[in-house]
N, C-alpha and C positions, 0 to 999 in steps of 0.2 A: 572387635570390642575388647577382647582379652588383652590384645597388644596395647590398646589405649590405657586400660587399667594398669597394666604393668608399667607403662611409661610414667603415669601419674605417681605410682608407688615409688619408683626409682627417684623421681624428682623430689618427692616429699622426704624420702630417706636422706638424700643428699643435703637438703635444707637443714634437717635435724642434725646431721653430722657437722655441718658448717657451724651451727649454733654451739655445738659442743667444742669445736676447735677455737671458737671465739672466747670461750671461757678459760682457755689454757693460759698459763703464766708466761710473761715475757721477761727475759733476764734483765735484772736491774741491780743497782747498788744503792744502798741507803746511807744517809748521813745521820748525825746526831738528831734526836727528836725529842719533842715534848708531847706527851699523849694528850688527847682532848680533855681527859679528866684533870690534867695538871693546869689547864688553861681556862677554867670556868670564869675567871674574872675579866676575860676579854669581851668587850662590847660587840665587836664584829670580827669577821675573818675575810680573807681574800685568798684566791688560788691563782698563781701565775705559772704558766707554762713557758719556760725560756727555751725557745727553739734554736739551739746553736748548731754549728756545723757538724759536730761529732755526736750529738745527742740532745735530748730534751730534759731539762731539769724542772721537775715539779716542785714548786715552792709554796708552802702554806704560811701565811702571815696572820698574826693576831693584832687587833687594833684597840687602843684605849684612848679615851678623850683627853683633851688638854687639862692641865691642872692650874691651880692659882699661881704657880711659879714657873709654868712652862706653857708657852703660847701654842706649841704644836702638839699633836697627838703622839702617843707612843706606838710605834710599829715594830714588831719583833718577828723574826723568822722562827717558826715553830717546828717546821719539818722540811727537809729537802730530800729528793730522791731522783736519781738519774736513770733515764731510759735510752737505750741505744737501738738503732743508729740515729743519725740526724734525720729530722722529719722530712727534709727536702728530698731525701733518697726514696721516699715512699709515695711521691705524688701520683704515680700511675699504678700503684699496687693497692687497690681498694680494700681487699680482704685483709691484707697485712696492716693497712692503716687503721681499719676498724678495730682490730685486736690491740694495736699499739696505743691508740687514743683511749680505748676502753680500759686498758690496764692502768693508764695514768689517772683517769677519772676515778677508778675504783680506789687507788691509793690515796687520792685527795679526799674521798668520802670518809675513809678510815681516820684521816687526820683532823677532820672538822666535826664538832659535835653534831649529831644527827638533826637535832632540833634547829640548827643554824643553817642547814644546807640551802634551803630555798632563799635565804637572805644573803648568802655568800656569793659575791661576784667571782666569775672565772674569766681569765684572760689568756690569750695566746699571743706572745710577742716573738716573732722570728727575727733572727739577725743574719749573720754572715752567710750561712749556707743557702737560705732562701733568696738572698739578694742575688745569687748567681743564676736563678731560674728565669725563664722568660715570663712575660706577663700572662701568657696562656697557661703555662705550667703552674704559676703561682695561683691563678684563678681556680684551676682544677683542685689543687692542694687545699686551698682555703675553703672551697665549697664543701669538701668532705669533712674537714675539721669542724666547720660550723654546724654541719648536720649532726655530728657526734656530740658536740658540746651543747646543742639545743636540747638534747635528751639526757643531759648529765644529772639533772636534779638541782644544779646550782643556778644562781641568777645569771642569765646569759643575754648578751646582745651581739648581733652579727658584727658590729663595728669594733668589738673588743678582740677580734682576730685580725692581726695586722703585721706588716713588716716594719720593724723599727729601723729608721734611717741611722746612719752613722752620727749625724748631728744630734738626733734625739738621744742616742745612746750616751753621747758626751754630756748632754744636759742632765739626764737622769743620774749619771755618775756624779756630776757636780752636786746635784741635790742630795744624793746619798751621803757623800763625803761631808758636806757642810751640816747635814742633819746629825751625823755621828759625832761631829765636833761640838755640837750644841749651838751652832751659829743662829739657828732659827728659834731657840728657846726663848730669848728675849730680843727686843729690837736692838740691833747693832748696826754700826756704820758699815757700808759696803766694803771698805778696805780691811775689815776683819774677816772677810770670807777667804776661802782658799780656792785656787784654780785646779783643774785636772789635766794631766797629760797621760794619755792612755794608748797602749798599743796591743793589738791582737795579731793573729796570723796574717790577716788580709789588710786591715786598715789601722789607722791611728787617728786619735782625736785630741782636740784641745778645747777647753771651755773655761772661761773666767770672766770676772767683772772688770773691764778695763777702766783706766783713769782718764781716758780721753774719748772723744766722740767715735762712734762706730758708723761706718758707711756701708756695711754689708754684714751678713752672717749673724744678725741680731735675733735673739730670742728674749721674750718678756716672760719672766717667771714670777708668779704670784704665790707666795707661801704665807698662810695665815693673814691674808689681806694686804701684805706688803709686797710691792713690785721690785723686781731686780732686772736690770738691763744686762743681759748675758751675751757674750760673744761665744759662738760654738762653731767649730769647723771639723770636718772629717776628711781624711785623705785616703781614698781607696787605692789599693795596690802599693801602699807604703808600710804595711805591716811586716813582721819578721819573715814570714814565709814568702810573701810576694816580693820582698826585697831581693831574695836570692834569684828570683825570675828576672827582676830588673837588671841585676848585675850580669846574668847570663845573656840577656838580650843585647846589652851594650857590648859585651865581648864578642858575641856572634856577629854583630853588625860590622865588626872590624876584620872579620876573617872570611875569606872567599873560598877557601878550600879546606877540607878536613872536617872532622867532627869532634876533635879534642880541643878544649879551650883552657888556657892557663889562667887560673882564677887567683888574683892577688889577695882576695879576702878569705881564702881557705889556707889552712896550714899545709906546709910541704909534706907530702906523703899521704894526704887525704884525697879521696877520689869519689865522685858520685856522678850519676847520670841525671840530666835535666831535659825534659821534653818541653819545647816552647810551643806557643800557640800556632806556629807555622807547621807543627807536626814533626819537626826535625828533633832528634834526640842527640844531645851533645854530652861528651864526657868532660866533666869539670875536674881539672888537675890543680891542686893547691900549690902555690909558689911562695907563700909567706912573705908578701910584699906590702906592708901596712901603708907606706906612703902612696903607692899606686892605688891601693884600695880607697884610701881617704880622698884622693883626687877624684875618683869616680863618684863618691858620695857628694862631693862639693858640686859636681856637675849635675847630678840628679836633683839636688836640693836647692839649686841656685835660685834666689828670688829675682824676678824681673826688675829692670830699672827704667827710669825715664818714661816715655810714652807707653811702653808695654806694661807698666804697672799703674792701673787705674781701678779703683781709688788707691791712694798710697796710705801707709806703706804696705809692702807685700812680703809674704813669708816664703812660700814655694811657688815658683812660676808667677802667675798674675793673681794669686789668691790674696785678698786683703786680710791684714791682721793688725789690730792696734798693738801698741807697745806693751810688753810684759813688765816693764819697770815698776818697782814698788809693789809687786804682787807676789804672794806666796803660792806655791804649787805642791801637789802630790803627784809624783810620777808612779803610775801603777801598772800592774800586770806585766806585759812584755818588756817594760823599761826597768825591771828590778833584777832579773836574773844575772845578766852580764856584770853590772856594777857590783853585785854581791860576790860573784866568783872572783872578780878582779880586785876585790877589797877597796872599792872606791866609795863606800858608804861610811860616813863618819858618825859622830855622836848624834843622838836623836834622829837617826836615819837620814841625815843630811847627805844629799848627793854631791860628790866632789868632782865636777866636770873636768877640771884640769888634771887631777890625779887619775881619773878614768882614762883620759886620752893617753897619758904617759904609760899607764899600766897596760893598756891595749897594745901599744907599740911593742913593748917588751914581750908581751904574750904572743903577738902575731909573728914575731921573728922565730918562734919555736917551730919545731917539726911536729907533725901529728903524734908521733911516738913519744916525744918529749912531753907532750901535753897529756899523756896517759891513754891515748887512743880512744878517748871518750867520744861518744857519738855527737855530743853538742859542742865539742871543742872549737871547731871552726865557726860555729854559730856565736860563741862568746867573742871570738876575734872580730867577726863581722859587726855585731851589735856594740862591742866595746869601742869601735871607731865610728859607727853610725850615730850613736846617741849624742856624743859631744858635738859632732858636726851639725846634726839636726838642731840641737838646742841653741847653739851659738850662731850658726850661719843663717838659719831659717827663722826660728822662733825669737831670736834676739836676746838671749840670756848672756850675761857676762860670764867668762870662764871661771871666775872666782866667786860666783854667786853662792850665797848660802840660803837662797829662797826656795830650794827644791828638796822635798823629802822623797826618797825612793822606798816606798812600801805600799802594799795593797791592803793593809789593815789599819784600822784605828781602834786601839784597844784590842779586844778579842773578836772584833767584827770585821768582815770583809767589806771593802768599798765596792758595791755591786749596783749596777744600774737598776736591777730589779727592785731593790729597796726604795730607790727614788720613785719608780713607777707606783709602787704600792702606797707610799706616803701620800702621793698626790691623788691617786684614784680612790683609796679608801677614805681619805679625809674629805674628799668631795662628796662621797656617798653617805657617810655617817655623821658629818658635821651639819647641824641644822641651821645653816646660814646661807648667804649668797653662794651660788655655784662658782663665782669668780674669786672666792677666798683661796682656792687652790687651782691654778691653771698655768699653762705655758702656751704661748702663741708665738708665731714667727711673723712679725709685721712685714718682712720683706717678701713673703709669699703672697699669692693671690688671696683675695678676700674669701673667707669661708674655710680656709685651710688652717684649722687649729691643731697644732702638732702635739700637744700634750692634753691629756684627758680624752684623746682619740676621738674628738668631735670632727672627724674629717667629712669632707663633702660626700654626701651619700651616693653621688654618681660614680664614685670610685669603688663602691662596694657591690658585691653580687646581690641580685634580687631574689626574693623568695620564689618566683616562678622557676628560676634556674635551679634552685635547690630541689624543687618538685621533680623536674626532669631528671636531675641527678639521682634522686631517691628511686625513681622508677627504674632507671638503668641499673642502679645498684641491686635492686631486688631481682631483676632478670639475670644479672651476673651471678648472684648467689646461687641460683638454681643450677648453674653449670659447674659448681665446685664439688670436690670430693674431700673426704677427711684427710687423706694422705697429702693431697696437694695443698690444702689449707695450712697444715701443720708445718710443711717443710719447704714449699716452693713460693717464690715471689710471682706475682701475676702482672702481665702487661695487658692493659685493656685496649682492645683494638677499636 
């Protein structure tokens, strides 16, 4: 009997210690903020958790209704704060995940007026990192996040936790950019909109309103009751980091012996190791050969022709893309650094493709030491050649085009897909009109798959019984924790 009492006491003590560790702080970094007391004139608020590959950004937005001179509401970023690591790394670490999400939610509570908490929607949109998980791993991760957000005190729905596809990311970035430019403020012709060219580490995206019929990749965007027919396409493994892997794979396929590869896209004297999906690690040795590097990109980016391109025209491989002629674009994020370094951005941030290619050739003939031994030097060579090849050979821009601006900002605000999400979601919530005033659908998908507004088919979502089972397992697991382990060690759930 005494032994049983002692066991109960130990388990109770461990539970109390666990609760204490859950209250501990997680290392974060903060950005500029507006306190809730500075934002009393906002009608509504929204919290978005942007689950990226290296961390989760907590973003709190304020919403004001349309005015007599502006058709769309005002949506402003009030606070942002970054939490490490990427949420996808914690899918099997239940205790760490609880503390992680708990700290994010607490930061959001402090940024939103207390009286507005219950009416403030909270969303979790995961991108690149979570896209690499299996369906089972994603389900485990989202079950836990949903459990935590359900008890956050904010307005929550299970369908508001989701993976953002590359195409959706492109669409939301398009909405954000055109919103910041004032395109939606009054009714304007479609040709007054701008398109988006976006590149991250893993993927790249394009979104715009074409001037010719679309046969695939169509999204219907409705903003303030007006519909826009948008082309959006994402290319996985064509981002800046993935591009290095593609180059390494091409070089490795041509070598039968040895583990050192001469890389023409790296500067002479630069060296790094790359491990391919095969598990083999190769040493990449820079040779400073821009013509050979560009020839590889032309092969990687080659559009199919003839019967292999259906429907026509094609951009990369057999992927359909309407013409970009007579459309203006913003090239953002990963498309901006190399052109800036190589001084190929002209007046009003105009990207000069011909100048970029010429500058890249000169730059790539240098040695690593001549470039200053900077860690990103070979990357500037690679992207300096990749960008003009991609834009002209695949996307179809003229080398002398003046229709592309290379900048990630409009005024002092960043072009961020999260702003597009919140414009659509908060406007749908707080505008007392038809729910179809703000929506995005993909007609080429199966019926029931509404891609913006997150009205996805409920069959793709976890059910509440699964959450109950998860919660019971979680309670049992808590009883096995100790304070030391909770504070310092990750946990693998067996």
